[in-house]
C-alpha positions, 0 to 999 in steps of 0.5 A, a space after each residue: 456558029 462563028 469562026 476564026 482563024 489563028 497563025 499557028 507558033 509554038 506558043 502563041 499565033 494571032 486570031 482574026 474572024 467576025 461574029 455573024 453581026 459581021 462584026 470583026 475580031 482579031 488578037 492574040 492567043 499564048 500556050 502555058 506549058 507546064 508552070 503555074 499561071 491564074 486560069 479557069 474561071 472564063 472555062 469554068 463558066 461555060 463547062 462547070 455547073 458551079 461557074 467556077 474554078 480553083 487551083 490546079 487540082 481543079 476538076 474543070 480544066 484539069 490538064 492531063 499529060 501532052 495538054 497545055 493551058 492558053 488564053 485569048 484576048 479578041 477585040 472587035 472593030 464594034 467594041 465586043 472584048 473577049 477573054 477565052 481560055 482554052 486547053 490544047 492537045 499533042 495535035 494542034 486542037 482543043 476546047 475552050 471557052 470565050 466571054 465577052 463584057 456583057 458575060 455572054 459565054 461561048 464555046 470554043 472547038 478547034 
């Protein structure tokens, strides 16, 4: 398990942390409230048996009232890149998924 911290802003902020390998990663996240955006491939690859997502009607990553979709991109000091997608509730808690450039998948809880 790796621990990351984030600066909380209304719809965007920064994330910092490190892997157990001691690689330090940092990046930014943003949250989309309403509207449409391309989202769901990373999230579905971790949480869906089929590993795929479709439009806003997809069973994986469906956003209910009081929730929003978000995305984050983190880069590491040893070359890692994490592409992350998450669903966040009004209380600031949520779940998400990340995938690195070697297609290693990670679950996210916050």
